[in-house]
C-alpha positions, 0 to 999 in steps of 0.5 A, a space after each residue: 489584514 487590509 488597513 482600514 480606509 480613512 473615513 471621507 469626513 477625515 480626509 475633508 478635515 485634513 484638507 481644510 486644515 491644510 488650506 487653513 495653514 496655507 492661509 496663515 503661512 501666506 499672511 505671515 509673509 506679509 508685514 501689512 494687511 493682505 487682500 482676499 484677492 492676493 491671498 487667493 492668488 498666492 495660496 491657489 485657493 478659490 476666493 470663496 473658499 479662502 473667504 470662508 476659511 478666513 471668516 472662521 479664523 477671524 471668529 477664533 481670533 487667529 486672523 484679524 479683519 482690517 479695513 477694506 476686507 484685508 486680513 492679517 495674523 491675529 492676537 490669538 497666535 501671539 497668545 499661543 506663541 507666548 505659551 509655547 515660549 514660556 514652556 520651552 526649556 533650554 536644557 530640554 531643547 539642547 539635550 538630544 543635540 548634545 548627545 549627538 555632538 558627544 557621539 560624534 566627538 567622543 568628548 565632554 559636551 557642556 551646557 552652561 548659563 550665566 549667573 552674575 559673574 560666573 557660569 553654571 553648568 546645567 547639563 553635560 554629555 560625557 563618557 568615561 572613555 573621553 580620557 578626561 576627568 570631569 572636575 566640575 559637576 552639574 551645578 558647578 560654577 566657574 569665573 566668566 573670564 576663565 571659561 570659553 562660555 564665560 567669554 561668550 557672555 562677556 563678549 556680548 557685554 558693553 565694554 563698560 560692563 566688562 571693565 566693571 566685571 574686571 574691577 569686581 573680580 580682580 580677574 583672579 587666575 587659577 594657573 599660569 595660563 589664566 587671563 588676569 589682565 584687562 587689556 589682554 581680556 579685551 583683546 580676547 573678547 574682540 577675537 570671540 566677537 570676530 570668530 563667533 565662538 570662544 576658547 579656553 586654552 587651559 586657563 581654568 584647568 591645566 591639561 583641559 581645553 574648551 571651545 564654546 558657541 552661543 545659544 540664543 532665544 527668539 529675541 536674539 539674546 544669548 542665554 546659554 553656551 554649548 562647549 566641548 571640553 577635551 584633554 589639551 592634546 586631543 581638541 580638534 579644530 574641525 569640531 568648531 564647525 560641528 559645535 557652532 552648527 549644533 548651537 545654531 540648531 538649538 537656538 532654532 528650536 528656541 525660535 532664534 532667527 539669525 539676522 538676514 535669514 528672515 524672508 
């Protein structure tokens, strides 16, 4: 059976949409209002065609017309962007990436957020074959200074806030490996900032090591941590790159653009 031909008016509509997007993309590259001549040049559109499409975009508030016939992106895009942002959920954004990382490492992958002086596990990808019993279920909590994700959040805090945290909690430990000294914790947090990821070397649970990387939103705020937990003798250093890359991909879905990456 032959495929049905695409109606001619549909092809025209697609072409108009492509031209509209090319104009919006061009406007996004300029911090200041842009002339019709410049937009025509960078998009390859005839000035009359660009002018006609821009007029329609102005009517719908996707584009604003400035002085001297210049153009810039309109407030309607900001309104729509805020709607998209409000509907984004870090758990939904992370789930497929977590599963892929679990398939690659065959170890438990955790997604955690900060609540006060603790982290809360909000999702996890794991299998019984990982060889590690999952001690803290989804919804479970743990102190910031004893976990890899918790150290990420502490490393993002002002030093005064870290000292206040230490005073409030007393830096209580769970075992002989726990960091219970403020000076040692500050050195550890300095390493986290330098490396760009954090570790838990059996500080929360004996026999369990973790590594964590941060997930950031479109404002650059650290909103969650992605971590790999494994039996202490199975955690592999080469997983760090995979972990950081996965966390960066989740951040990108949430609209985060790393410093220096913007054109």
